[in-house]
C-alpha positions as CSV (number, residue, x, y, z in Angstrom):
1,X,5.1,-41.1,236.5
2,X,3.0,-38.1,237.3
3,X,5.6,-35.7,235.8
4,X,5.6,-37.7,232.5
5,X,1.8,-37.5,232.3
6,X,1.9,-33.8,233.0
7,X,4.6,-33.4,230.4
8,X,2.5,-35.2,227.8
9,X,-0.5,-33.0,228.6
10,X,1.7,-29.9,228.4
11,X,3.1,-31.0,225.1
12,X,-0.3,-31.6,223.5
13,X,-1.3,-28.1,224.4
14,X,1.8,-26.0,224.2
15,X,4.4,-27.9,222.2
16,X,6.1,-25.7,219.5
17,X,9.2,-26.3,217.5
18,X,12.3,-24.7,219.2
19,X,14.4,-22.2,217.3
20,X,17.1,-24.4,215.5
21,X,19.6,-24.7,212.8
22,X,19.6,-28.5,212.8
23,X,17.0,-29.2,210.2
24,X,14.9,-26.6,208.5
25,X,12.4,-24.9,210.8
26,X,9.0,-26.3,209.9
27,X,7.1,-24.3,207.3
28,X,3.5,-23.1,207.9
29,X,1.4,-26.2,207.8
30,X,-1.0,-26.8,204.8
31,X,-4.6,-25.7,205.2
32,X,-5.7,-29.1,206.6
33,X,-3.3,-28.7,209.5
34,X,-3.7,-25.0,210.2
35,X,-6.6,-25.5,212.5
36,X,-4.5,-27.5,214.9
37,X,-4.3,-25.5,218.2
38,X,-0.8,-26.6,218.9
39,X,0.4,-25.2,215.6
40,X,-1.0,-21.8,216.5
41,X,0.3,-21.7,220.1
42,X,2.9,-18.9,220.7
43,X,6.4,-20.0,221.6
44,X,7.3,-19.7,225.2
45,X,10.1,-17.2,225.9
46,X,13.3,-19.0,226.9
47,X,14.3,-18.3,230.6
48,X,17.8,-18.5,232.0
49,X,18.3,-20.9,234.9
50,X,21.1,-20.9,237.4
51,X,21.4,-24.6,238.0
52,X,19.9,-28.0,237.2
53,X,17.7,-28.0,240.3
54,X,16.1,-24.7,239.3
55,X,15.6,-25.8,235.7
56,X,14.0,-29.1,236.8
57,X,11.5,-27.1,239.0
58,X,10.6,-24.8,236.1
59,X,7.2,-24.9,234.3
60,X,8.8,-25.7,231.0
61,X,10.8,-28.7,232.2
62,X,8.0,-31.3,231.5
63,X,7.7,-30.0,227.9
64,X,11.5,-30.2,227.6
65,X,11.5,-33.8,228.8
66,X,8.8,-34.8,226.3
67,X,10.6,-33.1,223.4
68,X,13.8,-34.8,224.4
69,X,12.3,-38.2,224.6
70,X,10.8,-37.9,221.1
71,X,14.1,-36.8,219.7
72,X,15.9,-39.7,221.3
73,X,13.3,-42.1,219.9
74,X,13.7,-40.5,216.5
75,X,17.5,-41.0,216.7
76,X,16.8,-44.7,217.5
77,X,14.5,-45.0,214.5
78,X,17.2,-43.5,212.2
79,X,19.7,-45.8,213.8
80,X,17.6,-48.9,212.9
81,X,17.8,-47.7,209.2
82,X,21.3,-49.1,209.1
83,X,19.9,-52.5,209.6
84,X,17.5,-51.7,206.8
85,X,20.3,-50.7,204.5
86,X,22.3,-53.8,205.4
87,X,19.4,-56.1,204.6
88,X,18.4,-54.3,201.4
89,X,22.0,-54.2,200.0
90,X,22.7,-57.8,201.0
91,X,19.4,-59.0,199.4
92,X,20.0,-57.2,196.1
93,X,23.5,-58.5,195.7
94,X,24.9,-62.0,195.2
95,X,25.2,-64.4,198.1
96,X,29.0,-64.7,197.7
97,X,29.3,-61.0,198.8
98,X,26.9,-61.0,201.7
99,X,29.4,-61.0,204.6
100,X,31.2,-58.1,202.9
101,X,28.0,-56.1,202.6
102,X,27.0,-56.8,206.2
103,X,30.4,-56.0,207.5
104,X,30.4,-52.5,205.7
105,X,27.0,-51.7,207.0
106,X,27.9,-52.8,210.5
107,X,31.1,-50.8,210.7
108,X,29.8,-47.6,209.1
109,X,27.7,-46.5,212.1
110,X,30.7,-47.0,214.3
111,X,33.0,-45.0,212.0
112,X,30.3,-42.4,211.5
113,X,29.5,-41.8,215.2
114,X,33.1,-41.6,216.2
115,X,34.1,-39.4,213.3
116,X,31.2,-37.1,213.7
117,X,32.0,-36.7,217.4
118,X,35.6,-35.9,216.8
119,X,35.2,-33.4,214.0
120,X,32.0,-33.6,212.0
121,X,29.5,-32.1,214.5
122,X,31.5,-29.0,215.2
123,X,32.2,-28.6,211.5
124,X,28.5,-28.8,210.6
125,X,27.2,-26.8,213.5
126,X,30.1,-24.4,214.4
127,X,27.9,-21.8,216.0
128,X,27.7,-18.1,215.3
129,X,31.1,-17.4,216.9
130,X,33.0,-19.8,214.6
131,X,30.9,-19.8,211.4
132,X,31.5,-18.2,208.1
133,X,29.3,-18.4,205.0
134,X,31.0,-21.5,203.6
135,X,32.9,-23.2,206.4
136,X,33.2,-22.9,210.1
137,X,34.7,-25.0,212.9
138,X,34.4,-24.7,216.7
139,X,36.9,-27.3,217.8
140,X,37.5,-31.0,218.1
141,X,35.3,-33.3,220.1
142,X,31.9,-32.9,221.8
143,X,31.3,-31.3,225.2
144,X,30.7,-33.5,228.3
145,X,29.0,-31.4,230.9
146,X,26.2,-31.7,233.4
147,X,25.2,-28.0,233.8
148,X,22.2,-26.3,232.3
149,X,24.2,-25.1,229.3
150,X,24.8,-28.8,228.4
151,X,21.2,-29.7,228.8
152,X,19.8,-26.8,226.8
153,X,22.0,-26.5,223.7
154,X,22.5,-23.0,222.5
155,X,20.7,-23.6,219.2
156,X,18.3,-26.3,220.1
157,X,16.8,-25.3,223.4
158,X,14.0,-27.9,223.2
159,X,16.3,-30.9,223.9
160,X,19.7,-31.7,225.2
161,X,23.1,-31.1,223.5
162,X,23.8,-34.8,223.6
163,X,20.5,-35.7,222.0
164,X,21.2,-33.1,219.3
165,X,24.6,-34.8,218.6
166,X,23.2,-38.3,218.5
167,X,20.3,-37.4,216.2
168,X,22.6,-35.7,213.7
169,X,25.3,-38.4,213.9
170,X,22.7,-40.9,212.7
171,X,22.2,-38.8,209.6
172,X,25.9,-38.5,208.9
173,X,26.4,-42.2,208.9
174,X,23.5,-42.7,206.5
175,X,25.2,-40.6,203.8
176,X,28.1,-43.1,203.7
177,X,25.8,-46.1,203.7
178,X,24.2,-44.9,200.5
179,X,27.6,-45.1,198.8
180,X,28.2,-48.6,200.0
181,X,25.4,-50.1,197.9
182,X,26.4,-48.5,194.7
183,X,30.0,-49.7,194.8
184,X,29.1,-53.1,196.1
185,X,30.7,-56.4,195.0
186,X,34.0,-55.0,193.6
187,X,35.5,-52.4,196.0
188,X,38.3,-53.1,198.4
189,X,37.1,-53.1,202.0
190,X,39.9,-50.9,203.4
191,X,39.7,-48.5,200.6
192,X,36.0,-48.0,201.1
193,X,36.4,-47.5,204.9
194,X,39.1,-44.8,204.3
195,X,36.7,-43.1,201.9
196,X,33.7,-43.3,204.3
197,X,35.7,-41.9,207.2
198,X,36.9,-38.8,205.3
199,X,33.6,-38.3,203.6
200,X,31.7,-38.2,206.9
201,X,34.4,-36.2,208.6
202,X,34.8,-33.4,206.0
203,X,32.5,-33.4,202.9
204,X,29.1,-34.1,204.5
205,X,29.5,-31.6,207.4
206,X,30.6,-28.8,205.1
207,X,27.6,-28.9,202.7
208,X,25.3,-29.6,205.7
209,X,26.6,-26.4,207.4
210,X,25.7,-24.4,204.3
211,X,22.1,-24.9,205.2
212,X,21.5,-26.5,208.6
213,X,24.5,-24.8,210.2
214,X,23.2,-21.4,209.0
215,X,25.6,-21.0,206.2
216,X,25.2,-19.2,202.9
217,X,22.3,-21.3,201.6
218,X,20.3,-20.5,204.7
219,X,21.0,-16.8,204.6
220,X,20.1,-16.1,200.9
221,X,17.2,-13.7,200.4
222,X,15.0,-16.7,199.7
223,X,16.7,-19.5,201.7
224,X,17.3,-22.9,200.2
225,X,14.8,-25.4,201.9
226,X,15.5,-29.0,202.8
227,X,13.5,-30.1,205.7
228,X,15.1,-33.5,206.4
229,X,17.7,-34.0,203.7
230,X,16.5,-35.0,200.2
231,X,19.7,-33.1,199.1
232,X,21.8,-32.7,202.2
233,X,21.7,-36.4,203.0
234,X,20.4,-38.4,200.1
235,X,21.7,-36.6,197.1
236,X,25.0,-36.0,198.9
237,X,25.3,-39.8,199.2
238,X,24.1,-40.2,195.6
239,X,26.7,-37.8,194.2
240,X,29.5,-39.5,196.1
241,X,28.1,-42.9,194.8
242,X,28.2,-41.6,191.2
243,X,31.8,-40.7,191.5
244,X,32.7,-44.1,192.9
245,X,30.7,-46.0,190.2
246,X,32.4,-44.0,187.4
247,X,35.9,-44.7,188.8
248,X,35.4,-48.3,189.7
249,X,33.7,-49.4,186.5
250,X,31.0,-52.2,186.2
251,X,31.1,-55.6,187.8
252,X,32.6,-58.4,185.7
253,X,30.1,-59.9,183.3
254,X,27.6,-57.0,183.7
255,X,28.0,-55.6,180.2
256,X,29.1,-58.1,177.5
257,X,29.3,-57.5,173.8
258,X,27.2,-54.3,174.2
259,X,24.4,-56.2,176.0
260,X,23.2,-55.8,179.6
261,X,23.4,-59.0,181.6
262,X,21.1,-58.9,184.6
263,X,22.8,-60.0,187.8
264,X,19.9,-60.7,190.2
265,X,20.2,-60.4,194.0
266,X,20.2,-63.6,196.0
267,X,17.4,-62.8,198.5
268,X,14.3,-60.8,197.8
269,X,12.9,-61.6,201.2
270,X,15.9,-60.0,202.8
271,X,15.6,-57.0,200.5
272,X,11.9,-56.6,201.4
273,X,12.6,-56.8,205.1
274,X,15.2,-54.0,204.6
275,X,12.8,-51.7,202.8
276,X,10.2,-52.0,205.6
277,X,12.8,-51.3,208.2
278,X,13.8,-48.2,206.2
279,X,10.2,-47.1,206.0
280,X,9.9,-47.5,209.8
281,X,13.1,-45.6,210.3
282,X,11.9,-42.8,208.1
283,X,9.3,-41.9,210.7
284,X,12.3,-40.8,212.9
285,X,14.2,-39.4,209.9
286,X,11.4,-37.0,209.0
287,X,9.4,-36.9,212.2
288,X,12.4,-36.1,214.3
289,X,13.3,-33.3,211.9
290,X,10.5,-31.3,213.3
291,X,12.9,-30.9,216.2
292,X,10.2,-31.2,218.9
293,X,7.3,-33.3,219.8
294,X,4.9,-30.8,218.3
295,X,1.8,-33.0,217.8
296,X,0.4,-31.3,214.8
297,X,3.6,-31.0,212.8
298,X,4.9,-34.5,213.7
299,X,1.6,-36.1,212.8
300,X,1.5,-34.2,209.5
301,X,5.1,-35.2,208.7
302,X,4.4,-38.9,209.3
303,X,1.3,-38.8,207.2
304,X,3.0,-37.1,204.2
305,X,5.9,-39.5,204.5
306,X,3.6,-42.5,204.3
307,X,1.5,-41.2,201.5
308,X,4.6,-40.5,199.4
309,X,6.0,-44.0,200.1
310,X,2.7,-45.6,199.2
311,X,2.4,-43.6,196.0
312,X,6.0,-44.4,195.1
313,X,5.2,-48.2,195.4
314,X,2.2,-47.8,193.1
315,X,4.0,-45.6,190.6
316,X,6.9,-48.1,190.3
317,X,4.6,-51.1,190.1
318,X,2.6,-49.7,187.1
319,X,5.7,-48.3,185.3
320,X,7.7,-51.6,185.7
321,X,4.7,-53.6,184.7
322,X,4.3,-51.6,181.5
323,X,8.0,-51.4,180.6
324,X,9.1,-54.9,181.7
325,X,5.8,-56.7,181.0
326,X,6.0,-58.2,184.6
327,X,5.4,-56.7,188.0
328,X,9.0,-56.4,189.3
329,X,9.3,-56.6,193.1
330,X,12.8,-55.0,193.2
331,X,11.4,-52.0,191.3
332,X,8.5,-51.7,193.8
333,X,10.9,-51.8,196.7
334,X,13.0,-49.0,195.1
335,X,9.7,-47.2,194.4
336,X,8.9,-47.1,198.1
337,X,12.3,-45.7,198.9
338,X,12.1,-43.2,196.0
339,X,8.8,-41.9,197.4
340,X,10.5,-41.6,200.9
341,X,13.5,-39.8,199.5
342,X,11.3,-37.5,197.4
343,X,9.1,-36.3,200.3
344,X,12.0,-35.8,202.7
345,X,12.8,-32.2,201.5
346,X,9.3,-30.9,202.1
347,X,7.5,-33.4,204.4
348,X,6.3,-30.6,206.6
349,X,5.0,-28.5,203.8
350,X,2.8,-30.8,201.7
351,X,-0.9,-31.6,201.8
352,X,-2.3,-35.0,200.8
353,X,-2.3,-34.5,197.1
354,X,1.1,-32.9,196.9
355,X,2.5,-35.9,198.9
356,X,0.9,-38.4,196.6
357,X,2.1,-36.6,193.4
358,X,5.7,-36.4,194.8
359,X,5.6,-40.2,195.5
360,X,4.0,-41.1,192.1
361,X,6.5,-39.1,190.2
362,X,9.4,-40.5,192.2
363,X,8.2,-44.1,191.8
364,X,7.8,-43.6,188.1
365,X,11.1,-41.8,187.6
366,X,13.1,-44.4,189.6
367,X,12.2,-47.2,187.1
368,X,13.3,-45.1,184.1
369,X,16.4,-44.0,186.0
370,X,17.5,-47.6,186.8
371,X,17.1,-48.6,183.1
372,X,18.9,-45.4,182.0
373,X,22.0,-45.9,184.2
374,X,22.2,-49.5,182.9
375,X,22.0,-48.3,179.4
376,X,24.9,-45.9,179.8
377,X,26.9,-48.7,181.6
378,X,27.0,-47.2,185.1
379,X,26.7,-50.4,187.2
380,X,24.7,-49.7,190.4
381,X,23.8,-53.1,192.0
382,X,21.1,-51.7,194.3
383,X,19.7,-48.7,192.5
384,X,21.2,-46.2,194.9
385,X,21.9,-43.6,192.2
386,X,18.3,-43.7,191.0
387,X,16.7,-43.7,194.5
388,X,18.9,-41.3,196.4
389,X,20.5,-39.0,193.7
390,X,17.7,-38.7,191.1
391,X,14.8,-38.8,193.5
392,X,16.6,-36.6,196.0
393,X,16.9,-33.9,193.2
394,X,13.2,-34.3,192.4
395,X,12.1,-34.0,196.0
396,X,14.2,-30.9,196.5
397,X,12.7,-29.3,193.4
398,X,9.2,-30.3,194.5
399,X,9.5,-27.9,197.4
400,X,9.5,-25.0,194.9
401,X,6.8,-26.5,192.8
402,X,4.2,-28.0,195.2
403,X,5.2,-26.9,198.8
404,X,3.8,-24.2,201.0
405,X,6.7,-22.0,199.8
406,X,6.3,-22.8,196.1
407,X,7.1,-20.1,193.6
408,X,9.8,-18.9,191.2
409,X,12.1,-17.5,193.9
410,X,11.9,-20.7,196.0
411,X,12.4,-22.9,192.9
412,X,15.5,-20.9,192.0
413,X,16.9,-21.3,195.5
414,X,16.3,-25.0,195.3
415,X,18.2,-25.2,192.0
416,X,21.1,-23.2,193.5
417,X,21.3,-25.6,196.5
418,X,21.1,-28.7,194.3
419,X,23.9,-27.5,191.9
420,X,26.2,-26.1,194.5
421,X,26.0,-29.1,196.9
422,X,26.1,-31.6,194.0
423,X,29.2,-30.0,192.5
424,X,31.1,-29.8,195.7
425,X,30.2,-33.3,196.8
426,X,30.9,-34.9,193.4
427,X,34.3,-33.2,193.1
428,X,35.3,-34.0,196.6
429,X,34.3,-37.7,196.2
430,X,35.9,-38.0,192.8
431,X,39.2,-36.6,193.9
432,X,39.2,-38.7,197.1
433,X,38.4,-41.9,195.2
434,X,41.3,-41.2,192.7
435,X,43.7,-40.5,195.6
436,X,42.7,-43.7,197.4
437,X,43.0,-45.6,194.1
438,X,46.5,-44.3,193.5
439,X,47.8,-45.1,197.0
440,X,45.9,-48.2,198.1
441,X,44.1,-49.4,195.1
442,X,40.3,-49.3,194.8
443,X,39.1,-52.5,193.1
444,X,39.7,-56.1,194.1
445,X,41.3,-58.5,191.6
446,X,39.3,-60.3,189.0
447,X,39.9,-63.6,190.8
448,X,38.7,-62.2,194.1
449,X,35.6,-60.6,192.5
450,X,34.7,-63.9,190.7
451,X,35.2,-66.0,193.9
452,X,33.4,-63.4,196.0
453,X,34.5,-60.8,198.5
454,X,33.3,-62.9,201.4
455,X,36.2,-65.3,200.8
456,X,38.8,-62.8,199.5
457,X,38.2,-60.0,202.1
458,X,36.9,-61.9,205.1
459,X,37.9,-65.5,204.8
460,X,34.4,-66.8,205.5
461,X,30.9,-67.1,203.9
462,X,27.5,-65.9,205.0
463,X,25.9,-69.2,204.1
464,X,28.6,-71.9,204.6
465,X,26.0,-74.8,204.9
466,X,24.0,-73.9,201.9
467,X,26.3,-72.5,199.2
468,X,29.4,-74.2,197.8
469,X,32.4,-72.1,197.2
470,X,32.7,-71.3,193.5
471,X,36.0,-70.8,191.7
472,X,36.1,-69.1,188.3
């Protein structure tokens, strides 16, 4: 274990973020973090190595190992977010649809990883030789190699090519999971799976390439900035969810005679567990987006992430208490997620107060947003539109208002990124949903929706010993 100890010591003194296009390169840390010696250490010059043996014997190998371990751990934390989404969505929907919700959230990571390996990764990160401003593609499949080139990816020299793929694949699958909650309880399973496959394979990588693949948003005079994906992951999922909600229509009985009928979820304990799993996973989502084990920047990112989540909970609690006359747990849960989504675009740029403001605003806005979407009869069972779309937009704008790069030019770049990515994603998802509807059908029958998708789509129940089957 001596090499690992040496690597940890080396990382604490020399670790710096490698040059990368994966997520945004970290911005200069706020004043409180600027004194960190690690943040000021100059980057080591990359050295060519003839073979793995020579690379393993090099002075930078221990640092490489530590960075790679952190990135693999971050990928694992993002992966566990799928269990969080599954628990949250199941808890906030009715028990008769629980198996269907869990099935979708179980299969989406599988579809996402395979699809991203086949086409998405090379579409999102085509490399300079294959990239244009708006689209690029370097071929099907991912490389399987054991030489130095495979270990030290061309763009992310701080960790392996395979770790780079795995980390990014977790993000891709997350975008499809966001859509799942918004269209829950009335969409046909096979139709949703077709949508998720094509969305992860084509739409998500194209808009991701515009920034993280060094496309046109990253090469503007003032580059669009999205550290870990308030827009590129969360709003992308939110725009697609909006298209699905519009085309599907509301659940039966949700809006009757011009009145809104609440349809409560069946398990707030399950939803609460889901939110805390998501908060835990966000340490990898944001912390891993530093793209190294840099102690100063990773620590700063985890702190800003937690401050925003905490402020989001408080903002949602007071707002819901005032508007609804009672402290609503589901609103507080979404307030936590709203703060997390809001801070994601600039988690590496904010100081304590900026992080708290972002979270408070997100937690307040999410309550108003949930009520607004209900008022205009856009039925979103879990609040995905409010959390991921609305608060993703807010978090992205906050970079130009409160971040280290704040200013008119940066704010304009943020607006350009939001509008362009939103327009492309919404149009792609809307057309795709329409095509799927025309060919396969999109919504289950009224009888199946009333009985529950667990019976109609899967032929079994999540709680067979506790819930009688209801008909009509």
